[in-house]
C-alpha positions as CSV (number, residue, x, y, z in Angstrom):
1,X,-0.4,0.3,-0.2
2,X,1.4,3.5,-1.0
3,X,2.2,5.9,1.9
4,X,-0.7,8.2,2.6
5,X,-0.1,11.8,1.3
6,X,-2.7,14.0,3.3
7,X,-2.3,14.2,7.2
8,X,-3.9,15.6,9.9
9,X,-2.1,16.0,13.1
10,X,-4.2,17.1,16.0
11,X,-3.2,18.5,19.4
12,X,-5.6,19.6,22.2
13,X,-3.3,22.7,22.9
14,X,0.0,24.6,21.8
15,X,2.7,25.1,24.4
16,X,6.6,24.4,25.5
17,X,5.7,20.6,26.4
18,X,7.5,17.4,24.8
19,X,4.1,16.4,23.0
20,X,3.9,20.2,21.6
21,X,7.5,19.8,20.4
22,X,6.9,16.5,18.8
23,X,4.1,17.6,16.9
24,X,5.9,20.4,15.7
25,X,8.7,18.4,14.4
26,X,6.6,15.6,13.1
27,X,4.8,18.0,11.2
28,X,7.9,19.5,9.7
29,X,9.3,16.0,9.0
30,X,6.3,14.9,7.1
31,X,6.3,18.1,4.8
32,X,9.9,17.5,4.3
33,X,9.2,13.8,3.2
34,X,6.4,15.1,0.8
35,X,3.3,14.6,2.7
36,X,0.7,17.3,2.3
37,X,0.5,18.2,6.4
38,X,-2.0,20.2,8.5
39,X,-1.7,20.8,12.1
40,X,-4.9,21.5,13.8
41,X,-4.3,22.6,17.7
42,X,-6.3,24.7,20.2
43,X,-4.6,27.9,21.9
44,X,-1.0,28.0,22.2
45,X,2.3,28.3,20.1
46,X,2.9,25.0,18.0
47,X,6.4,25.4,16.3
48,X,5.5,23.6,13.0
49,X,7.9,25.5,10.7
50,X,5.9,26.3,7.5
51,X,3.3,23.9,8.0
52,X,-0.2,25.3,7.8
53,X,-1.9,25.7,11.3
54,X,-5.8,25.5,11.8
55,X,-6.9,26.6,15.2
56,X,-9.3,24.7,17.5
57,X,-11.1,26.2,20.1
58,X,-10.0,25.3,23.8
59,X,-11.0,21.7,25.0
60,X,-12.8,21.9,28.4
61,X,-15.9,20.8,29.7
62,X,-18.0,23.5,28.4
63,X,-16.3,23.8,25.0
64,X,-16.1,19.7,24.3
65,X,-19.0,20.3,21.9
66,X,-17.4,23.0,19.9
67,X,-14.1,21.4,19.6
68,X,-15.6,18.1,18.4
69,X,-17.5,20.2,15.9
70,X,-14.3,22.4,14.6
71,X,-12.5,19.3,14.1
72,X,-15.1,17.4,12.2
73,X,-15.4,20.8,10.0
74,X,-11.6,20.4,9.4
75,X,-11.4,16.9,8.6
76,X,-14.5,17.1,6.3
77,X,-13.0,20.1,4.4
78,X,-9.4,18.6,4.2
79,X,-10.1,14.7,3.4
80,X,-7.0,13.8,4.8
81,X,-5.8,10.3,4.5
82,X,-4.9,9.7,8.1
83,X,-5.9,12.0,11.0
84,X,-2.9,11.5,13.6
85,X,-4.1,12.7,17.4
86,X,-1.5,13.4,20.4
87,X,-2.7,12.5,23.6
88,X,-5.0,10.2,24.5
89,X,-7.8,12.7,25.7
90,X,-8.7,12.9,21.7
91,X,-9.3,9.6,21.4
92,X,-13.0,10.3,21.6
93,X,-12.8,12.9,19.4
94,X,-11.4,11.1,16.5
95,X,-13.4,8.3,17.0
96,X,-16.5,10.2,15.5
97,X,-17.0,9.4,11.7
98,X,-13.0,9.2,11.3
99,X,-12.0,6.1,13.4
100,X,-11.0,3.4,10.5
101,X,-8.2,6.2,9.4
102,X,-7.4,7.6,12.8
103,X,-4.6,7.4,15.5
104,X,-3.7,8.6,18.7
105,X,-0.7,8.8,20.4
106,X,-0.2,8.2,23.9
107,X,2.7,10.7,25.2
108,X,2.5,9.2,28.7
109,X,0.0,8.6,31.0
110,X,-0.6,9.0,35.4
111,X,-0.3,5.5,36.4
112,X,-2.9,6.7,39.1
113,X,-5.5,7.3,36.3
114,X,-4.4,4.7,33.6
115,X,-7.3,2.7,34.4
116,X,-9.9,5.0,33.7
117,X,-8.0,6.4,30.6
118,X,-7.6,2.7,29.3
119,X,-11.1,1.9,29.8
120,X,-12.0,5.7,27.8
121,X,-9.8,4.6,24.8
122,X,-10.8,0.6,24.7
123,X,-14.5,2.2,24.7
124,X,-13.8,4.3,21.1
125,X,-12.0,1.4,19.3
126,X,-9.3,3.9,18.2
127,X,-6.0,2.6,16.9
128,X,-3.3,3.5,19.8
129,X,0.6,4.0,19.6
130,X,2.8,4.7,22.1
131,X,5.8,7.0,22.4
132,X,7.9,4.2,24.0
133,X,8.0,1.2,25.8
134,X,6.9,2.8,29.0
135,X,3.5,4.0,27.7
136,X,2.9,0.6,25.9
137,X,3.2,-1.7,28.8
138,X,1.2,0.6,31.3
139,X,-1.6,0.7,28.7
140,X,-1.2,-2.8,27.9
141,X,-1.7,-3.7,31.6
142,X,-5.2,-2.1,31.3
143,X,-6.2,-4.2,28.2
144,X,-5.3,-1.4,25.7
145,X,-2.9,-3.0,22.9
146,X,-0.6,0.1,21.3
147,X,2.5,0.2,19.0
148,X,5.7,2.3,19.9
149,X,6.4,5.1,17.7
150,X,9.6,6.8,19.4
151,X,9.9,10.6,20.0
152,X,12.4,12.2,17.6
153,X,15.3,14.6,18.8
154,X,14.9,18.0,17.8
155,X,18.4,19.8,16.1
156,X,19.6,21.5,19.2
157,X,21.0,25.1,19.2
158,X,24.5,25.9,19.8
159,X,25.1,25.6,23.7
160,X,25.6,28.8,25.8
161,X,29.3,28.7,27.4
162,X,29.1,26.7,30.9
163,X,30.6,29.4,32.6
164,X,28.4,32.4,31.5
165,X,25.7,29.7,32.4
166,X,26.8,29.9,35.9
167,X,27.5,33.4,36.1
168,X,24.0,34.3,34.6
169,X,22.1,32.6,37.7
170,X,25.0,33.6,40.1
171,X,26.0,30.0,40.4
172,X,29.6,28.7,41.4
173,X,31.4,27.2,37.9
174,X,33.6,25.0,40.2
175,X,30.5,23.0,41.2
176,X,28.6,20.7,39.1
177,X,25.9,22.7,37.1
178,X,22.4,21.0,36.6
179,X,19.7,22.3,34.6
180,X,16.0,21.1,34.8
181,X,14.1,22.5,32.0
182,X,10.6,21.1,33.0
183,X,7.2,22.8,34.1
184,X,7.1,22.9,38.2
185,X,4.0,20.2,38.6
186,X,3.3,17.3,40.5
187,X,4.5,15.1,37.4
188,X,7.9,16.5,37.5
189,X,8.2,16.5,41.4
190,X,10.5,19.4,41.7
191,X,10.5,19.3,45.2
192,X,12.3,16.4,45.5
193,X,14.7,17.5,43.0
194,X,15.2,20.7,45.1
195,X,16.1,18.7,48.2
196,X,18.5,16.3,46.5
197,X,20.4,19.1,45.5
198,X,20.4,20.2,49.1
199,X,22.0,17.0,50.1
200,X,24.5,17.2,47.2
201,X,26.7,19.9,48.3
202,X,29.2,19.9,45.2
203,X,26.2,20.4,43.0
204,X,24.1,23.7,42.0
205,X,21.1,23.7,39.8
206,X,18.8,25.8,37.3
207,X,15.0,25.0,37.6
208,X,13.5,26.5,34.3
209,X,9.8,26.2,33.5
210,X,7.5,27.7,36.0
211,X,4.3,26.2,37.1
212,X,2.0,25.7,39.5
213,X,4.2,24.4,42.1
214,X,6.6,27.4,41.9
215,X,5.7,28.9,45.0
216,X,6.6,26.0,46.8
217,X,9.6,24.9,44.9
218,X,11.0,28.7,46.0
219,X,9.9,28.0,49.7
220,X,11.8,24.8,50.0
221,X,15.0,26.3,48.5
222,X,14.5,29.1,51.1
223,X,13.8,26.4,53.8
224,X,16.9,24.6,52.9
225,X,18.9,27.9,52.9
226,X,20.6,27.1,49.4
227,X,19.3,30.1,47.8
228,X,23.0,30.3,46.6
229,X,23.2,27.1,45.1
230,X,19.7,26.6,43.5
231,X,17.5,28.9,41.1
232,X,13.8,28.8,40.8
233,X,13.0,30.6,37.2
234,X,10.0,30.9,34.7
235,X,10.2,29.2,31.1
236,X,13.3,31.4,29.2
237,X,13.2,30.8,25.4
238,X,16.8,30.1,25.4
239,X,16.1,27.0,27.8
240,X,17.3,24.5,25.3
241,X,20.8,26.4,25.1
242,X,21.1,26.5,28.7
243,X,20.8,22.9,28.8
244,X,23.4,22.2,26.5
245,X,25.9,24.3,28.3
246,X,25.2,22.4,31.4
247,X,26.8,19.3,33.1
248,X,24.2,17.4,34.0
249,X,20.1,17.4,32.9
250,X,18.8,16.5,36.2
251,X,15.1,15.1,36.5
252,X,13.0,13.8,39.5
253,X,9.7,12.9,37.6
254,X,7.2,10.3,38.8
255,X,6.3,9.3,35.6
256,X,6.9,10.6,31.8
257,X,6.0,9.3,27.9
258,X,9.7,9.3,26.2
259,X,10.9,12.5,27.6
260,X,11.9,14.6,25.0
261,X,14.3,16.7,27.4
262,X,16.3,13.8,27.4
263,X,16.8,12.8,23.9
264,X,17.6,16.7,23.5
265,X,20.4,16.2,26.4
266,X,22.0,13.0,25.1
267,X,21.9,14.7,21.4
268,X,23.7,17.9,23.1
269,X,26.1,15.9,25.0
270,X,24.8,16.5,28.2
271,X,24.9,13.4,30.9
272,X,21.4,12.7,32.3
273,X,20.7,12.0,36.0
274,X,17.3,11.3,36.5
275,X,14.7,9.1,38.2
276,X,13.8,5.7,37.3
277,X,9.9,6.1,36.7
278,X,7.9,4.9,33.9
279,X,9.3,6.1,30.7
280,X,12.5,7.4,31.7
281,X,13.6,4.0,32.8
282,X,12.7,2.7,29.0
283,X,14.6,5.5,27.5
284,X,17.9,5.9,29.7
285,X,20.1,2.7,30.2
286,X,21.0,2.9,34.0
287,X,24.7,3.3,34.6
288,X,25.1,3.4,30.7
289,X,23.6,6.4,28.7
290,X,22.8,7.9,32.3
291,X,22.3,7.5,36.3
292,X,18.8,6.6,37.3
293,X,17.7,7.2,41.3
294,X,14.5,6.2,43.1
295,X,11.5,8.3,42.3
296,X,10.2,10.4,45.4
297,X,13.8,9.5,47.1
298,X,15.8,13.1,47.5
299,X,19.0,11.0,49.0
300,X,18.9,8.8,46.0
301,X,18.9,11.6,43.6
302,X,21.3,13.1,45.6
303,X,23.7,10.2,45.2
304,X,23.3,10.0,41.6
305,X,24.0,13.5,41.4
306,X,27.3,13.4,43.3
307,X,28.5,10.5,41.2
308,X,28.1,12.3,38.2
309,X,30.6,15.2,39.5
310,X,33.3,12.5,38.2
311,X,34.3,14.1,34.7
312,X,35.2,10.7,33.4
313,X,32.1,8.8,34.1
314,X,30.0,11.6,32.8
315,X,32.1,11.6,29.8
316,X,31.2,8.0,29.4
317,X,27.6,8.6,30.0
318,X,27.7,11.2,27.4
319,X,28.9,9.0,24.4
320,X,26.6,6.7,24.9
321,X,23.7,8.9,25.3
322,X,24.6,10.3,22.1
323,X,25.0,7.1,20.1
324,X,21.4,6.4,21.3
325,X,20.1,9.8,20.4
326,X,20.9,9.0,16.9
327,X,18.1,5.8,16.9
328,X,15.6,9.2,17.1
329,X,16.5,11.2,14.2
330,X,13.8,12.9,12.5
331,X,14.2,11.2,9.2
332,X,14.4,7.9,11.1
333,X,11.1,8.5,13.1
334,X,9.2,9.9,10.0
335,X,9.9,6.7,8.4
336,X,8.6,4.6,11.2
337,X,5.6,6.9,11.1
338,X,4.9,6.5,7.6
339,X,5.5,2.9,7.7
340,X,2.6,2.9,10.7
341,X,0.0,4.8,9.0
342,X,0.4,2.4,5.7
343,X,-0.3,-0.5,8.5
344,X,-3.3,1.4,10.2
345,X,-4.9,2.0,6.4
346,X,-4.2,-1.6,5.5
347,X,-6.4,-2.4,8.8
348,X,-3.5,-4.4,10.5
349,X,-2.9,-2.4,13.5
350,X,-1.3,-2.9,15.9
């Protein structure tokens, strides 16, 4: 079966999160491969390059009907071969009159909500993909079969010089400089990260992202008296360049999908120190392409950070991570998606 040529990618909202980054990357990669691609998104920025962007209403309880109507209108106008939604919450919307040509990718699911989410997805009978082995196994445990479609690693900007990075945030350049570009939410567990940095005196860190826990995180930094070593900042447009200048990417997540920021760090030659949560533990090979700690355990994460002070160890982790990131090149991921679309239309999913 020939590859589909008209593709509609759908996401509930824009933003700087990993899912939104992946939608923009995939759109650009598919367009470069010769496909006619349109992105339909709710409010918020999507960096899809020159790909056409259609706007959808916000997706909230009271606006769900308007969202569904707008999406049906776009599908009716464009007549895409495949409708590829991102985020399981969209499964009911792409099941309405377009199920046999629709696919929804899981970019991670809160394990505590997995049973309810899986029930909803099963009811729609929409084809499901997972962005990594972690989400695939979690969904399968709740009766949802899916196929892994890996995330792509974006091209990284030139890194900011390490000493410039340290000076910009008032950090001691003799310490292990850690950067954590992630929203301050329960999923990312930034309080555990701050406590780990507090227990690792040879480290310093910048948490970039803002979010609902920003006040609590700043309060914890002050309570621990580590304001000279740990900075909490709102999202910065050059966050990825700052990551490239760091010694370590530090993450304390309690669950992930296939974290884009981990792939970015690997591609940029930055060592990864993170928690062994679902999603991350399927992306990082402990002791090989990164160091993993127990989720929710500041002491465990602090020990991993202290280990990362060893430059020779970091160099080995960086080399392995860089090789691993090559498997996530955009052209490779686009090829995997086109093969998946053919499989979907042939009726042989997953």
